[in-house]
PDB file as gemmi writes it, atoms N, CA and C in Angstrom:
CRYST1    1.000    1.000    1.000  90.00  90.00  90.00 P 1                      
ATOM      1  N   MET A   1       0.838  -1.192   0.000  1.00  0.00           N  
ATOM      2  CA  MET A   1       0.000   0.000   0.000  1.00  0.00           C  
ATOM      3  C   MET A   1       0.881   1.252   0.000  1.00  0.00           C  
ATOM      4  N   LEU A   2       0.386   2.256  -0.691  1.00  0.00           N  
ATOM      5  CA  LEU A   2       1.064   3.546  -0.754  1.00  0.00           C  
ATOM      6  C   LEU A   2       0.252   4.571   0.014  1.00  0.00           C  
ATOM      7  N   ARG A   3       0.929   5.538   0.560  1.00  0.00           N  
ATOM      8  CA  ARG A   3       0.264   6.644   1.247  1.00  0.00           C  
ATOM      9  C   ARG A   3       0.417   7.883   0.381  1.00  0.00           C  
ATOM     10  N   VAL A   4      -0.721   8.479  -0.023  1.00  0.00           N  
ATOM     11  CA  VAL A   4      -0.716   9.691  -0.831  1.00  0.00           C  
ATOM     12  C   VAL A   4      -1.586  10.740  -0.142  1.00  0.00           C  
ATOM     13  N   GLU A   5      -1.482  11.958  -0.619  1.00  0.00           N  
ATOM     14  CA  GLU A   5      -2.310  13.043  -0.107  1.00  0.00           C  
ATOM     15  C   GLU A   5      -3.176  13.549  -1.248  1.00  0.00           C  
ATOM     16  N   ILE A   6      -4.491  13.551  -1.025  1.00  0.00           N  
ATOM     17  CA  ILE A   6      -5.436  14.009  -2.044  1.00  0.00           C  
ATOM     18  C   ILE A   6      -6.201  15.194  -1.484  1.00  0.00           C  
ATOM     19  N   ASN A   7      -6.038  16.345  -2.133  1.00  0.00           N  
ATOM     20  CA  ASN A   7      -6.684  17.582  -1.686  1.00  0.00           C  
ATOM     21  C   ASN A   7      -6.475  17.805  -0.190  1.00  0.00           C  
ATOM     22  N   GLY A   8      -5.260  17.542   0.277  1.00  0.00           N  
ATOM     23  CA  GLY A   8      -4.899  17.803   1.654  1.00  0.00           C  
ATOM     24  C   GLY A   8      -5.218  16.708   2.654  1.00  0.00           C  
ATOM     25  N   LYS A   9      -5.816  15.606   2.187  1.00  0.00           N  
ATOM     26  CA  LYS A   9      -6.173  14.515   3.100  1.00  0.00           C  
ATOM     27  C   LYS A   9      -5.402  13.250   2.741  1.00  0.00           C  
ATOM     28  N   GLY A  10      -4.894  12.561   3.751  1.00  0.00           N  
ATOM     29  CA  GLY A  10      -4.158  11.324   3.533  1.00  0.00           C  
ATOM     30  C   GLY A  10      -5.075  10.196   3.088  1.00  0.00           C  
ATOM     31  N   ARG A  11      -4.532   9.333   2.252  1.00  0.00           N  
ATOM     32  CA  ARG A  11      -5.290   8.184   1.744  1.00  0.00           C  
ATOM     33  C   ARG A  11      -4.307   7.090   1.358  1.00  0.00           C  
ATOM     34  N   GLU A  12      -4.708   5.847   1.566  1.00  0.00           N  
ATOM     35  CA  GLU A  12      -3.905   4.719   1.114  1.00  0.00           C  
ATOM     36  C   GLU A  12      -4.466   4.200  -0.199  1.00  0.00           C  
ATOM     37  N   VAL A  13      -3.553   3.871  -1.114  1.00  0.00           N  
ATOM     38  CA  VAL A  13      -3.931   3.291  -2.404  1.00  0.00           C  
ATOM     39  C   VAL A  13      -3.044   2.077  -2.645  1.00  0.00           C  
ATOM     40  N   GLY A  14      -3.489   1.195  -3.505  1.00  0.00           N  
ATOM     41  CA  GLY A  14      -2.729  -0.007  -3.802  1.00  0.00           C  
ATOM     42  C   GLY A  14      -1.468   0.278  -4.605  1.00  0.00           C  
ATOM     43  N   ASP A  15      -0.471  -0.562  -4.417  1.00  0.00           N  
ATOM     44  CA  ASP A  15       0.762  -0.457  -5.200  1.00  0.00           C  
ATOM     45  C   ASP A  15       0.421  -0.541  -6.685  1.00  0.00           C  
ATOM     46  N   GLY A  16       1.094   0.266  -7.485  1.00  0.00           N  
ATOM     47  CA  GLY A  16       0.907   0.224  -8.926  1.00  0.00           C  
ATOM     48  C   GLY A  16      -0.353   0.923  -9.412  1.00  0.00           C  
ATOM     49  N   ARG A  17      -1.060   1.627  -8.516  1.00  0.00           N  
ATOM     50  CA  ARG A  17      -2.297   2.311  -8.895  1.00  0.00           C  
ATOM     51  C   ARG A  17      -1.975   3.490  -9.782  1.00  0.00           C  
ATOM     52  N   THR A  18      -2.754   3.665 -10.837  1.00  0.00           N  
ATOM     53  CA  THR A  18      -2.587   4.810 -11.738  1.00  0.00           C  
ATOM     54  C   THR A  18      -3.520   5.941 -11.320  1.00  0.00           C  
ATOM     55  N   VAL A  19      -3.293   7.112 -11.894  1.00  0.00           N  
ATOM     56  CA  VAL A  19      -4.185   8.238 -11.646  1.00  0.00           C  
ATOM     57  C   VAL A  19      -5.598   7.882 -12.115  1.00  0.00           C  
ATOM     58  N   ALA A  20      -5.714   7.243 -13.269  1.00  0.00           N  
ATOM     59  CA  ALA A  20      -7.033   6.837 -13.775  1.00  0.00           C  
ATOM     60  C   ALA A  20      -7.711   5.878 -12.801  1.00  0.00           C  
ATOM     61  N   GLY A  21      -6.963   4.933 -12.260  1.00  0.00           N  
ATOM     62  CA  GLY A  21      -7.513   3.991 -11.293  1.00  0.00           C  
ATOM     63  C   GLY A  21      -7.975   4.695 -10.032  1.00  0.00           C  
ATOM     64  N   LEU A  22      -7.219   5.692  -9.590  1.00  0.00           N  
ATOM     65  CA  LEU A  22      -7.606   6.465  -8.421  1.00  0.00           C  
ATOM     66  C   LEU A  22      -8.930   7.186  -8.672  1.00  0.00           C  
ATOM     67  N   LEU A  23      -9.050   7.807  -9.838  1.00  0.00           N  
ATOM     68  CA  LEU A  23     -10.300   8.492 -10.176  1.00  0.00           C  
ATOM     69  C   LEU A  23     -11.468   7.512 -10.190  1.00  0.00           C  
ATOM     70  N   GLU A  24     -11.238   6.331 -10.735  1.00  0.00           N  
ATOM     71  CA  GLU A  24     -12.267   5.283 -10.727  1.00  0.00           C  
ATOM     72  C   GLU A  24     -12.673   4.937  -9.300  1.00  0.00           C  
ATOM     73  N   ASP A  25     -11.674   4.722  -8.439  1.00  0.00           N  
ATOM     74  CA  ASP A  25     -11.937   4.397  -7.033  1.00  0.00           C  
ATOM     75  C   ASP A  25     -12.787   5.472  -6.373  1.00  0.00           C  
ATOM     76  N   MET A  26     -12.559   6.725  -6.766  1.00  0.00           N  
ATOM     77  CA  MET A  26     -13.260   7.851  -6.163  1.00  0.00           C  
ATOM     78  C   MET A  26     -14.577   8.154  -6.884  1.00  0.00           C  
ATOM     79  N   GLU A  27     -14.899   7.330  -7.890  1.00  0.00           N  
ATOM     80  CA  GLU A  27     -16.114   7.491  -8.695  1.00  0.00           C  
ATOM     81  C   GLU A  27     -16.177   8.871  -9.350  1.00  0.00           C  
ATOM     82  N   LEU A  28     -15.033   9.303  -9.903  1.00  0.00           N  
ATOM     83  CA  LEU A  28     -14.935  10.582 -10.592  1.00  0.00           C  
ATOM     84  C   LEU A  28     -14.727  10.346 -12.082  1.00  0.00           C  
ATOM     85  N   ASP A  29     -15.364  11.155 -12.890  1.00  0.00           N  
ATOM     86  CA  ASP A  29     -15.221  11.098 -14.342  1.00  0.00           C  
ATOM     87  C   ASP A  29     -14.002  11.930 -14.736  1.00  0.00           C  
ATOM     88  N   GLY A  30     -13.000  11.292 -15.298  1.00  0.00           N  
ATOM     89  CA  GLY A  30     -11.774  11.962 -15.695  1.00  0.00           C  
ATOM     90  C   GLY A  30     -11.974  13.097 -16.679  1.00  0.00           C  
ATOM     91  N   ARG A  31     -13.119  13.118 -17.348  1.00  0.00           N  
ATOM     92  CA  ARG A  31     -13.412  14.192 -18.301  1.00  0.00           C  
ATOM     93  C   ARG A  31     -13.891  15.457 -17.592  1.00  0.00           C  
ATOM     94  N   LEU A  32     -14.252  15.319 -16.308  1.00  0.00           N  
ATOM     95  CA  LEU A  32     -14.835  16.449 -15.588  1.00  0.00           C  
ATOM     96  C   LEU A  32     -13.949  16.985 -14.466  1.00  0.00           C  
ATOM     97  N   VAL A  33     -12.703  16.533 -14.440  1.00  0.00           N  
ATOM     98  CA  VAL A  33     -11.775  17.001 -13.411  1.00  0.00           C  
ATOM     99  C   VAL A  33     -10.421  17.334 -14.028  1.00  0.00           C  
ATOM    100  N   VAL A  34      -9.666  18.133 -13.295  1.00  0.00           N  
ATOM    101  CA  VAL A  34      -8.266  18.390 -13.627  1.00  0.00           C  
ATOM    102  C   VAL A  34      -7.462  17.802 -12.476  1.00  0.00           C  
ATOM    103  N   VAL A  35      -6.406  17.070 -12.806  1.00  0.00           N  
ATOM    104  CA  VAL A  35      -5.580  16.431 -11.788  1.00  0.00           C  
ATOM    105  C   VAL A  35      -4.185  17.041 -11.817  1.00  0.00           C  
ATOM    106  N   GLU A  36      -3.743  17.472 -10.645  1.00  0.00           N  
ATOM    107  CA  GLU A  36      -2.389  17.988 -10.481  1.00  0.00           C  
ATOM    108  C   GLU A  36      -1.644  16.999  -9.590  1.00  0.00           C  
ATOM    109  N   LEU A  37      -0.511  16.540 -10.045  1.00  0.00           N  
ATOM    110  CA  LEU A  37       0.302  15.576  -9.301  1.00  0.00           C  
ATOM    111  C   LEU A  37       1.647  16.219  -8.990  1.00  0.00           C  
ATOM    112  N   ASN A  38       1.901  16.434  -7.704  1.00  0.00           N  
ATOM    113  CA  ASN A  38       3.153  17.048  -7.261  1.00  0.00           C  
ATOM    114  C   ASN A  38       3.449  18.349  -8.004  1.00  0.00           C  
ATOM    115  N   GLY A  39       2.405  19.170  -8.172  1.00  0.00           N  
ATOM    116  CA  GLY A  39       2.574  20.480  -8.794  1.00  0.00           C  
ATOM    117  C   GLY A  39       2.508  20.512 -10.304  1.00  0.00           C  
ATOM    118  N   GLN A  40       2.314  19.352 -10.952  1.00  0.00           N  
ATOM    119  CA  GLN A  40       2.249  19.287 -12.413  1.00  0.00           C  
ATOM    120  C   GLN A  40       0.859  18.824 -12.854  1.00  0.00           C  
ATOM    121  N   ILE A  41       0.268  19.547 -13.793  1.00  0.00           N  
ATOM    122  CA  ILE A  41      -1.028  19.138 -14.339  1.00  0.00           C  
ATOM    123  C   ILE A  41      -0.821  17.880 -15.184  1.00  0.00           C  
ATOM    124  N   ILE A  42      -1.677  16.894 -14.977  1.00  0.00           N  
ATOM    125  CA  ILE A  42      -1.617  15.654 -15.767  1.00  0.00           C  
ATOM    126  C   ILE A  42      -2.636  15.764 -16.902  1.00  0.00           C  
ATOM    127  N   ARG A  43      -2.173  15.592 -18.119  1.00  0.00           N  
ATOM    128  CA  ARG A  43      -3.076  15.629 -19.277  1.00  0.00           C  
ATOM    129  C   ARG A  43      -4.030  14.439 -19.229  1.00  0.00           C  
ATOM    130  N   ARG A  44      -5.254  14.660 -19.664  1.00  0.00           N  
ATOM    131  CA  ARG A  44      -6.251  13.575 -19.661  1.00  0.00           C  
ATOM    132  C   ARG A  44      -5.757  12.361 -20.444  1.00  0.00           C  
ATOM    133  N   THR A  45      -5.021  12.599 -21.502  1.00  0.00           N  
ATOM    134  CA  THR A  45      -4.533  11.492 -22.328  1.00  0.00           C  
ATOM    135  C   THR A  45      -3.460  10.676 -21.620  1.00  0.00           C  
ATOM    136  N   GLU A  46      -2.933  11.184 -20.504  1.00  0.00           N  
ATOM    137  CA  GLU A  46      -1.835  10.515 -19.802  1.00  0.00           C  
ATOM    138  C   GLU A  46      -2.241   9.900 -18.463  1.00  0.00           C  
ATOM    139  N   ILE A  47      -3.483  10.141 -18.005  1.00  0.00           N  
ATOM    140  CA  ILE A  47      -3.828   9.693 -16.650  1.00  0.00           C  
ATOM    141  C   ILE A  47      -3.783   8.176 -16.485  1.00  0.00           C  
ATOM    142  N   ALA A  48      -4.001   7.446 -17.550  1.00  0.00           N  
ATOM    143  CA  ALA A  48      -3.952   5.980 -17.446  1.00  0.00           C  
ATOM    144  C   ALA A  48      -2.514   5.466 -17.372  1.00  0.00           C  
ATOM    145  N   ASP A  49      -1.555   6.307 -17.756  1.00  0.00           N  
ATOM    146  CA  ASP A  49      -0.155   5.890 -17.805  1.00  0.00           C  
ATOM    147  C   ASP A  49       0.667   6.346 -16.595  1.00  0.00           C  
ATOM    148  N   VAL A  50       0.117   7.240 -15.788  1.00  0.00           N  
ATOM    149  CA  VAL A  50       0.862   7.795 -14.658  1.00  0.00           C  
ATOM    150  C   VAL A  50       0.589   6.954 -13.414  1.00  0.00           C  
ATOM    151  N   THR A  51       1.640   6.321 -12.905  1.00  0.00           N  
ATOM    152  CA  THR A  51       1.537   5.471 -11.720  1.00  0.00           C  
ATOM    153  C   THR A  51       1.864   6.281 -10.478  1.00  0.00           C  
ATOM    154  N   LEU A  52       1.054   6.107  -9.457  1.00  0.00           N  
ATOM    155  CA  LEU A  52       1.261   6.829  -8.206  1.00  0.00           C  
ATOM    156  C   LEU A  52       2.419   6.237  -7.419  1.00  0.00           C  
ATOM    157  N   ARG A  53       3.077   7.104  -6.642  1.00  0.00           N  
ATOM    158  CA  ARG A  53       4.194   6.688  -5.789  1.00  0.00           C  
ATOM    159  C   ARG A  53       3.924   7.136  -4.364  1.00  0.00           C  
ATOM    160  N   ASP A  54       4.551   6.463  -3.441  1.00  0.00           N  
ATOM    161  CA  ASP A  54       4.390   6.788  -2.036  1.00  0.00           C  
ATOM    162  C   ASP A  54       4.758   8.256  -1.798  1.00  0.00           C  
ATOM    163  N   GLY A  55       3.879   8.975  -1.105  1.00  0.00           N  
ATOM    164  CA  GLY A  55       4.134  10.373  -0.779  1.00  0.00           C  
ATOM    165  C   GLY A  55       3.654  11.372  -1.815  1.00  0.00           C  
ATOM    166  N   ASP A  56       3.075  10.904  -2.921  1.00  0.00           N  
ATOM    167  CA  ASP A  56       2.579  11.828  -3.942  1.00  0.00           C  
ATOM    168  C   ASP A  56       1.519  12.751  -3.360  1.00  0.00           C  
ATOM    169  N   ARG A  57       1.516  13.985  -3.863  1.00  0.00           N  
ATOM    170  CA  ARG A  57       0.501  14.972  -3.487  1.00  0.00           C  
ATOM    171  C   ARG A  57      -0.362  15.231  -4.705  1.00  0.00           C  
ATOM    172  N   ILE A  58      -1.652  14.985  -4.568  1.00  0.00           N  
ATOM    173  CA  ILE A  58      -2.591  15.086  -5.677  1.00  0.00           C  
ATOM    174  C   ILE A  58      -3.646  16.121  -5.343  1.00  0.00           C  
ATOM    175  N   GLU A  59      -3.925  16.995  -6.304  1.00  0.00           N  
ATOM    176  CA  GLU A  59      -5.029  17.934  -6.187  1.00  0.00           C  
ATOM    177  C   GLU A  59      -5.993  17.608  -7.327  1.00  0.00           C  
ATOM    178  N   ILE A  60      -7.254  17.463  -6.987  1.00  0.00           N  
ATOM    179  CA  ILE A  60      -8.284  17.174  -7.980  1.00  0.00           C  
ATOM    180  C   ILE A  60      -9.284  18.316  -7.943  1.00  0.00           C  
ATOM    181  N   VAL A  61      -9.490  18.951  -9.097  1.00  0.00           N  
ATOM    182  CA  VAL A  61     -10.407  20.079  -9.210  1.00  0.00           C  
ATOM    183  C   VAL A  61     -11.544  19.662 -10.127  1.00  0.00           C  
ATOM    184  N   HIS A  62     -12.782  19.840  -9.646  1.00  0.00           N  
ATOM    185  CA  HIS A  62     -13.979  19.494 -10.419  1.00  0.00           C  
ATOM    186  C   HIS A  62     -14.429  20.691 -11.228  1.00  0.00           C  
ATOM    187  N   PHE A  63     -14.852  20.432 -12.466  1.00  0.00           N  
ATOM    188  CA  PHE A  63     -15.475  21.470 -13.270  1.00  0.00           C  
ATOM    189  C   PHE A  63     -16.908  21.618 -12.794  1.00  0.00           C  
ATOM    190  N   VAL A  64     -17.352  22.850 -12.679  1.00  0.00           N  
ATOM    191  CA  VAL A  64     -18.723  23.124 -12.263  1.00  0.00           C  
ATOM    192  C   VAL A  64     -19.354  23.997 -13.320  1.00  0.00           C  
ATOM    193  N   GLY A  65     -20.498  23.545 -13.839  1.00  0.00           N  
ATOM    194  CA  GLY A  65     -21.211  24.322 -14.845  1.00  0.00           C  
ATOM    195  C   GLY A  65     -22.169  25.303 -14.178  1.00  0.00           C  
ATOM    196  N   GLY A  66     -22.571  26.252 -14.913  1.00  0.00           N  
ATOM    197  CA  GLY A  66     -23.537  27.210 -14.380  1.00  0.00           C  
ATOM    198  C   GLY A  66     -23.578  28.449 -15.244  1.00  0.00           C  
ATOM    199  N   GLY A  67     -24.398  29.340 -14.877  1.00  0.00           N  
ATOM    200  CA  GLY A  67     -24.519  30.527 -15.699  1.00  0.00           C  
ATOM    201  C   GLY A  67     -24.741  31.758 -14.981  1.00  0.00           C  
TER     202      GLY A  67                                                      
END                                                                             
């Protein structure tokens, strides 16, 4: 198990978990969020390829529609 920080809160994730897998676990649609990993924005086309590491800091921002 790895220990990561998501939006300021600690969380354990399985070894080898990708950003896409994390979003799935959190029931989030990758098309509706922006993910920042250790200060770098992750492109949507790359989230399935980016593997999380122990101590990673992740910020997830949801798009909100409105008028």
